Structures are given as structure tokens and as C-alpha cells.
C-alpha positions as CSV (number, residue, x, y, z in Angstrom):
1,Q,-16.5,37.8,-31.8
2,G,-15.7,39.3,-28.5
3,E,-19.3,38.8,-27.1
4,E,-19.3,35.3,-28.3
5,E,-16.0,34.5,-26.5
6,E,-17.3,36.1,-23.3
7,L,-20.5,34.1,-23.5
8,I,-18.5,30.8,-24.0
9,S,-16.3,31.7,-21.1
10,R,-19.2,32.5,-18.8
11,A,-21.0,29.2,-19.8
12,I,-17.8,27.2,-19.1
13,S,-17.4,28.9,-15.7
14,I,-21.0,28.1,-14.7
15,A,-20.7,24.5,-15.9
16,L,-17.4,24.0,-14.1
17,Q,-18.8,25.5,-10.9
18,D,-21.7,23.1,-10.9
19,I,-19.4,20.1,-11.6
20,R,-17.1,21.2,-8.7
21,E,-20.0,21.6,-6.3
22,T,-21.4,18.2,-7.3
23,L,-18.1,16.5,-6.8
24,E,-17.8,18.1,-3.4
25,L,-21.1,16.7,-2.4
26,M,-19.8,13.2,-3.5
27,G,-16.6,13.6,-1.5
28,V,-14.5,13.6,-4.7
29,D,-11.5,16.0,-4.8
30,F,-9.4,16.4,-8.0
31,Q,-6.1,17.8,-7.1
32,V,-5.4,19.0,-10.7
33,W,-7.8,20.5,-13.2
34,F,-6.5,20.8,-16.8
35,S,-7.8,22.7,-19.7
36,E,-7.5,21.5,-23.3
37,R,-6.9,25.0,-24.3
38,V,-3.5,25.0,-22.6
39,L,-2.3,22.3,-25.1
40,H,-3.3,24.5,-28.1
41,E,-2.1,27.8,-26.7
42,G,1.2,26.4,-25.4
43,G,2.0,24.8,-28.7
44,E,2.0,21.3,-27.3
45,V,-0.4,19.9,-30.0
46,D,1.8,21.2,-32.8
47,K,4.9,19.8,-31.1
48,V,3.4,16.3,-30.9
49,I,2.4,16.6,-34.7
50,E,6.1,17.2,-35.5
51,K,7.2,14.4,-33.2
52,L,4.8,12.0,-34.9
53,K,5.9,13.0,-38.3
54,A,9.5,12.4,-37.3
55,T,8.7,8.7,-36.7
56,G,7.8,8.2,-40.3
57,K,4.4,6.9,-39.3
58,T,2.3,9.8,-40.7
59,Y,1.1,10.4,-44.2
60,E,-1.1,12.7,-46.2
61,R,-4.1,11.7,-48.1
62,E,-7.0,13.8,-49.5
63,G,-5.4,16.8,-47.8
64,A,-5.6,15.3,-44.3
65,L,-2.7,14.1,-42.1
66,W,-3.0,10.5,-41.0
67,L,-1.3,8.2,-38.4
68,R,-0.5,4.6,-39.3
69,T,-2.1,3.0,-36.2
70,T,-2.9,-0.1,-38.3
71,D,0.7,-1.0,-38.0
72,Y,0.1,-1.4,-34.3
73,G,-3.2,-3.4,-34.3
74,D,-5.8,-0.7,-34.9
75,D,-8.6,-1.6,-37.4
76,K,-7.8,1.5,-39.5
77,D,-5.5,4.5,-39.6
78,R,-6.5,7.7,-37.8
79,V,-6.8,11.3,-38.9
80,L,-4.7,13.7,-36.9
81,V,-5.5,16.9,-38.9
82,K,-8.4,17.2,-41.2
83,A,-8.3,18.6,-44.8
84,D,-9.6,22.0,-43.6
85,G,-6.8,22.2,-41.0
86,E,-8.9,21.3,-38.0
87,K,-7.1,19.3,-35.4
88,T,-8.9,16.1,-34.3
89,Y,-9.9,15.2,-30.8
90,F,-7.6,12.2,-31.1
91,L,-4.6,14.4,-31.8
92,T,-5.4,16.6,-28.8
93,D,-5.8,13.5,-26.6
94,V,-2.4,12.2,-27.7
95,A,-0.8,15.6,-26.9
96,Y,-2.5,15.4,-23.4
97,H,-1.0,12.0,-22.7
98,E,2.4,13.2,-23.9
99,N,1.9,16.2,-21.4
100,K,1.2,13.7,-18.6
101,V,4.5,11.8,-19.4
102,E,6.4,15.1,-19.4
103,R,5.0,15.8,-16.0
104,G,6.6,12.7,-14.7
105,F,3.8,10.2,-14.6
106,Q,5.0,6.6,-15.1
107,K,1.6,5.0,-15.2
108,I,-1.6,6.6,-16.8
109,I,-4.9,5.1,-15.8
110,N,-7.8,6.4,-17.8
111,I,-11.4,5.8,-17.0
112,W,-13.5,6.0,-20.2
113,G,-17.1,5.6,-21.0
114,A,-18.3,2.5,-22.9
115,D,-18.7,4.6,-26.1
116,H,-14.9,5.1,-26.1
117,H,-14.0,1.4,-26.2
118,G,-12.9,1.8,-29.8
119,H,-10.5,4.5,-28.8
120,V,-8.2,2.3,-26.6
121,R,-6.2,0.7,-29.4
122,R,-5.6,3.9,-31.3
123,M,-4.3,5.6,-28.2
124,E,-2.1,2.6,-27.4
125,A,-0.8,2.8,-30.9
126,A,0.0,6.4,-30.8
127,L,2.0,6.1,-27.5
128,E,3.9,3.2,-29.0
129,I,4.8,5.2,-32.1
130,L,6.0,8.0,-29.8
131,G,8.4,5.4,-28.2
132,Y,6.6,4.8,-24.9
133,D,6.3,1.4,-23.2
134,P,2.9,-0.2,-24.1
135,D,2.2,-0.8,-20.4
136,L,2.3,3.0,-19.8
137,L,-1.5,3.3,-20.4
138,E,-4.2,1.3,-18.6
139,V,-7.8,2.0,-19.6
140,I,-10.8,1.1,-17.5
141,I,-14.0,1.2,-19.4
142,G,-17.1,2.2,-17.4
143,Q,-20.4,0.8,-18.4
144,L,-23.8,2.6,-18.3
145,V,-26.0,3.0,-15.2
146,N,-29.7,2.3,-15.4
147,L,-31.9,3.9,-12.7
148,T,-34.9,2.0,-11.5
149,R,-37.8,3.2,-9.3
150,R,-40.7,1.1,-7.9
151,G,-39.2,-1.9,-9.7
152,K,-39.4,-0.2,-13.1
153,P,-36.7,1.4,-15.3
154,Y,-36.6,5.2,-14.9
155,K,-36.6,6.3,-18.5
156,M,-34.7,9.4,-19.4
157,S,-35.0,11.4,-22.7
158,K,-32.9,14.3,-24.0
159,R,-35.8,15.3,-26.3
160,S,-38.4,15.6,-23.6
161,G,-35.9,16.9,-21.0
162,E,-36.5,13.9,-18.6
163,M,-33.3,13.3,-16.8
164,V,-31.7,12.7,-13.4
165,T,-28.4,14.4,-12.7
166,L,-25.8,13.1,-10.2
167,R,-26.7,16.0,-7.9
168,D,-30.4,14.9,-8.0
169,L,-29.4,11.4,-7.1
170,I,-27.2,12.7,-4.2
171,E,-30.0,14.8,-2.9
172,E,-32.5,12.0,-3.0
173,V,-30.5,9.0,-1.5
174,G,-27.4,10.7,0.0
175,P,-23.8,10.6,-1.0
176,D,-23.0,7.5,1.0
177,A,-25.5,5.4,-0.9
178,V,-24.5,6.9,-4.3
179,R,-20.9,6.1,-3.7
180,Y,-21.6,2.6,-2.5
181,F,-23.9,1.7,-5.3
182,F,-21.5,3.0,-8.0
183,L,-18.7,1.0,-6.4
184,M,-20.4,-2.3,-5.7
185,R,-20.3,-3.7,-9.2
186,P,-17.2,-4.0,-11.6
187,C,-16.7,-0.7,-13.5
188,D,-17.1,-2.6,-16.8
189,S,-20.5,-4.1,-15.9
190,M,-23.8,-2.5,-16.3
191,L,-25.3,-1.2,-13.1
192,D,-29.0,-1.2,-12.2
193,F,-29.3,1.5,-9.5
194,D,-32.4,0.9,-7.4
195,I,-33.3,4.3,-6.0
196,D,-35.9,2.8,-3.6
197,L,-33.4,0.3,-2.2
198,A,-30.7,3.0,-1.9
199,R,-33.1,5.1,0.3
200,S,-34.3,2.2,2.5
201,H,-33.2,1.7,6.1
202,S,-33.2,-2.1,6.0
203,S,-30.8,-5.0,5.8
204,N,-31.5,-5.3,2.2
205,N,-29.7,-2.0,1.6
206,P,-26.0,-3.0,1.6
207,V,-24.5,0.3,2.6
208,Y,-27.1,0.7,5.5
209,Y,-26.3,-2.9,6.5
210,I,-22.6,-2.2,6.9
211,Q,-23.0,1.2,8.5
212,Y,-25.4,-0.4,11.0
213,A,-22.8,-2.9,11.9
214,H,-20.5,0.0,12.9
215,A,-23.3,1.7,14.9
216,R,-24.2,-1.6,16.7
217,I,-20.6,-2.1,17.7
218,Q,-20.4,1.4,19.1
219,S,-23.6,0.8,21.0
220,I,-22.0,-2.3,22.6
221,M,-18.9,-0.3,23.6
222,R,-21.0,2.4,25.1
223,L,-22.9,-0.1,27.1
224,A,-19.8,-1.8,28.3
225,S,-18.4,1.6,29.4
226,S,-21.6,2.4,31.3
227,R,-21.2,-0.8,33.3
228,G,-17.7,0.2,34.3
229,I,-15.8,-2.0,31.9
230,E,-12.5,-0.6,30.6
231,V,-13.1,-1.4,26.9
232,E,-9.6,-0.7,25.6
233,E,-8.2,-3.2,28.1
234,A,-9.7,-5.9,25.9
235,W,-6.9,-5.4,23.4
236,S,-4.3,-6.8,25.9
237,Y,-6.5,-9.2,27.9
238,P,-5.2,-12.8,27.7
239,Y,-7.5,-15.4,26.2
240,D,-6.9,-18.9,24.8
241,R,-9.1,-19.1,21.8
242,F,-12.4,-18.2,20.2
243,S,-14.7,-21.2,21.2
244,H,-18.1,-20.2,19.8
245,P,-18.9,-20.8,16.1
246,G,-20.0,-17.2,15.8
247,E,-16.8,-15.9,17.2
248,R,-14.7,-18.1,14.9
249,E,-16.7,-17.1,11.8
250,L,-16.2,-13.4,12.6
251,A,-12.5,-13.9,13.3
252,K,-12.0,-15.8,10.0
253,V,-13.6,-12.9,8.1
254,L,-11.5,-10.2,10.0
255,I,-8.1,-11.8,9.2
256,S,-8.8,-11.8,5.4
257,F,-9.1,-8.0,5.3
258,P,-5.4,-7.2,4.2
259,Y,-5.6,-9.7,1.3
260,V,-8.9,-8.2,0.1
261,V,-7.3,-4.7,0.0
262,I,-4.3,-6.0,-1.9
263,D,-6.6,-7.7,-4.5
264,A,-8.8,-4.6,-4.8
265,L,-5.6,-2.5,-5.5
266,E,-4.0,-4.9,-7.9
267,H,-7.2,-5.5,-9.9
268,R,-8.5,-2.0,-9.8
269,A,-11.6,-3.5,-8.2
270,P,-13.1,-1.4,-5.4
271,H,-16.1,-3.7,-5.6
272,F,-14.0,-6.3,-3.8
273,L,-14.2,-4.0,-0.8
274,T,-18.0,-3.7,-1.0
275,Q,-18.4,-7.4,-1.2
276,Y,-16.0,-7.9,1.8
277,G,-17.9,-5.2,3.7
278,E,-21.2,-7.0,3.3
279,E,-19.5,-10.3,4.3
280,L,-18.0,-8.6,7.4
281,A,-21.3,-7.0,8.3
282,S,-23.1,-10.4,7.9
283,A,-20.5,-12.1,10.1
284,F,-20.8,-9.4,12.8
285,H,-24.6,-9.3,12.9
286,G,-24.5,-13.2,13.1
287,F,-22.0,-13.0,16.0
288,Y,-24.2,-10.3,17.7
289,T,-27.2,-12.6,17.4
290,Q,-25.5,-15.7,18.6
291,C,-23.1,-14.4,21.2
292,R,-24.0,-12.2,24.1
293,V,-21.0,-9.9,24.5
294,I,-21.4,-8.4,27.9
295,S,-22.1,-11.0,30.7
296,K,-20.9,-11.9,34.2
297,D,-18.2,-14.1,32.7
298,K,-15.3,-11.6,32.5
299,D,-13.1,-13.8,30.2
300,M,-15.9,-14.3,27.7
301,T,-16.8,-10.7,27.9
302,M,-13.3,-9.4,27.2
303,R,-12.8,-12.0,24.5
304,R,-15.9,-10.9,22.7
305,L,-15.2,-7.2,23.2
306,V,-11.9,-7.6,21.5
307,L,-13.7,-9.2,18.5
308,G,-16.0,-6.2,18.5
309,L,-13.1,-3.8,18.7
310,M,-11.3,-5.5,15.8
311,A,-14.5,-5.5,13.8
312,R,-15.0,-1.8,14.4
313,E,-11.6,-1.0,13.2
314,I,-11.9,-3.0,10.0
315,V,-15.5,-1.8,9.3
316,R,-14.2,1.8,9.7
317,K,-11.2,1.1,7.4
318,V,-13.6,-0.4,4.7
319,L,-15.9,2.6,4.8
320,F,-13.0,5.0,4.8
321,L,-11.5,3.3,1.7
322,L,-14.9,3.6,0.0
323,G,-15.3,7.2,1.1
324,I,-18.4,6.5,3.2
325,S,-19.2,7.7,6.7
326,A,-19.2,5.4,9.7
327,P,-22.1,6.6,12.0
328,E,-21.8,6.3,15.7
329,S,-25.5,5.5,16.0
330,M,-28.5,4.7,13.7
């Protein structure tokens, strides 16, 4: 018994260390790590059983303890404790949500895999039975990711051991591409992750396209400085209007940024930011092609420099919000 527990403890430690290292590579930092064991050892699971019993919404059948979730729209009642005394995963999950409420959380946002879609209604029912506001819980269902290479699906198999881990993907295409590709589609939509596209240094690769816009802006600013232009003065330089269509198109995209951020926040939709980033990069690259920024015309130069400065700030903000680097050169 002692050796078995030690082996389990070591296995958990190794697995957690690998998970932490992979998350660090991805730039993901969880402030709190919580062990299910705490709920059992601290008596919180037993406490939630008694609390549920006190509502009158539990009953015993065939030796098991059930919760009447059908009264709250679930398709069937759910087992809390099996006939052999084993506590179900559902019960532990209810206790965990109760623990979150007790820690002061007023909104719980869960991100669950597609295979947990059927768990949503039962959890909402349990929280309602416990007396909580139905709006307390928000569940985002994440769909599957399909990897493709050379235009063909990359088939993985547990039986044959063919698999690609997140760490493998990061090492092959880099953390920026991984983060971007995972965020560029709605969480509840299937994602086809094109490994070759994610590796490519071309305008077809959306994350490269956006990062290249930032690097190109920095190149313009360095050139301006090398020619004796005080770039930061462009912020306060007086100008009447943006006259060229390329200038106006870029300005139009720039001013929509705050609204995109608000929409992304309210709809839990980071893909709004990736779409905006691509639109902004396209507008800037179009501006760069159509409009010579540095010229002998000082008014025009300063007017276009300020557009470049604004574009740089917003591209940086988009990349920062997505957790992606903004390279100085490429």
C-alpha cells in the first residue's frame, strides 16, 4: 500500500512538472493550482452531500444516492454516491464549484472539452439546487483540433502510440504560432491546424503577417530617425486631414480598435482580436505600398508618421492581448 501511494505520488509529480513546463513555454500562468484531494481530505465533499440532502432534492435508489436534476431541465437524475459508497466525479465537481463560491468568486467561467457538453445542464441544476443564481456559471465548450501536414490530416492513434503533444507543436512551429492558431477560431468550432502554414514566413501565415506589420513600422521609424527626423514630434504635429485613400483606410481601421476589444471581452471571443489584427495588418501593408512615408514634404511625412505610430501602438496592443511577441525586425 505504501509503495503504491509513493508511486502514484511520483507519477503525479512528474506529470504536473511536465504540464507546468509546457504551459510556461506557451506563456500561460495559472495563479492557483487546486488538488481534488483537498476537497475529500477537508470534508468539503461530505459537506456538500449534507447540503444537497437538506434541500429535499436527493433520494436513494438501489443503494445509490441520487440528485433530482430532472426538476431543473436535465434529461435524467444524476448519481452522487454509488451503491458501493464511491463518490462520483459529478459530486466532486459540485463540491469544487461550491468551494469557488466560498472563496468569493461571483462568476465562474469553465472551459470544457466537447465530450463534456452533456455535463453543463447537470452542473447548472446542482448549483440552482444549492440556491445559487443560474447566471453564476458560464461554460465555454472547446471543440477538437485537427492537425494537418502537407495538406493531409495527421492521424494520431493511442494504440500505435502516434501522437503530437502540445510541447511537440510548440517546438516545431513556436509558441506565437500555436497561441495564434488556437485563438483564431471560435472556441466552439473545430480547428484545422495547418502545421506547414504555421511554420511559413509568408503573408499567408496570419501571425507572421501581423508581426511583420510591426517589424515594418519599426523599420520606418528607424529610417526616419537616421534622417534626423524627430519621430515622436509627429504625435503633436498639426495636420488637417488624411487625404490619400490608403491613409483614410488605415485610420478607419485604427479607430475601431476599442470597440473590437469590448466585443471580444463581452462575447468571450479572442478570435475577434485575431480577425482585427489581420484586418489592421492588411490596412497597414496597403498603406505602406500606396503611400511613401518619408519624403521631402514635411507635412505629409509627419502626417504619415503619426499614422505609423498609431498603427504600431495598436498592433502591439493586439499582440499583447493575444500573448504574442512583437518583433522589432524580421
